[in-house]
Phi, psi and omega in degrees: 000147180285159184289132182292320178296325178296321178295320176298316178298319179300314181296317181296313182295333178273358182074023179272318174262117178229156181243147179157216181240119185220163175245120179283169180300330181289351182091358181279143175279128187231144183273357176215158187217140178246117181237092185289353173294348175277353169286106193222012176239167178300318179299315182302308189287327177293317178294318180298320178299324180294319179296315179297317183297318185297318180286329175298311182293316181294335181287337183077003181288145175247146179205171178256345180193156177254138179240127177246110181295138178293143002258323187294330182292336179306304181295320183294316179297318180294317180294317179298313182298317180298317182289324178300319180286312186294318186257339184234358179067024178253117182253102182247141173287159175220162179205166179212169180258156167273143172294328176235132181295133181278133183251013178221171183064229179283345177066191173090173182261349184244151175237135181100219182294140178256113183302146177243161176305140181077000174295144170264123187243138171255134174264133179246113185234174179272301186219149172240127177250279180259353179088005185300313184295324181295317178298325175296322177296314180301317179298318181296310186298327178296335180281342187268314182196169178275071184262167174244123171272107188271333186203152174240133178236128180228162174289312186227128170267115179284355174063034184257158176295149175277232181272351175238215181270340179287158173294155177304318178304306181298321181293320176299320180294318180292321183283317191236354180075022182269132173280132188238137184222143176231149173293314174221171172227179186301320180294329176298321180293314181301315186284353176273345181281146180294148182305136177089353180295132185293340177294334177298311182296322180294316179291323178297316182297320181296316180292327177298323180280314190242352186288151174276176187304317185290353180278345180290151179144153183274151178292137175262123182293138179282000000 
């Protein structure tokens, strides 16, 4: 597996990981934000795909296709599929959804591979906060075929509660049987910051308010 601190540095240098005052999709006020839309060069997307491919392979999960939810997941799924083939010799199809169903040409809500009954699907996403976007993907996939979503892979697990007391990761697993994996999590980010950095206090306060049980813990000095 690749080094977590190197991935955090990679995100920071690309302007993907930023600190400040933001509103997450969940509506929560957050002191940091992950925007994978700022990965915008050939090097960026190639490197990102390698990180995703590495964690997919190391997970041991098997699937028939990768699904990237529009819009950011489209690039992520394509990059992961490319790296899986280039670096691991694994050739998997991928597909993504349209935000609006196309009513001309080939039509439909999906582009790329069309899932079949009994297919095992992996969802490739950017970040999981409350799990809202993933649930939307599950609902869409159920309308296409009788597929099994076996696993979810994200760049960052924010380690926050879902709609209940469990983390969004644990809640998704309990509700849908999905195995969940992240390249890094919120605590990895905290532990990458220099001792005494004011961002540590803000992130710890955020996790205290919104974090799941596994988010608790003291920072380990590097």
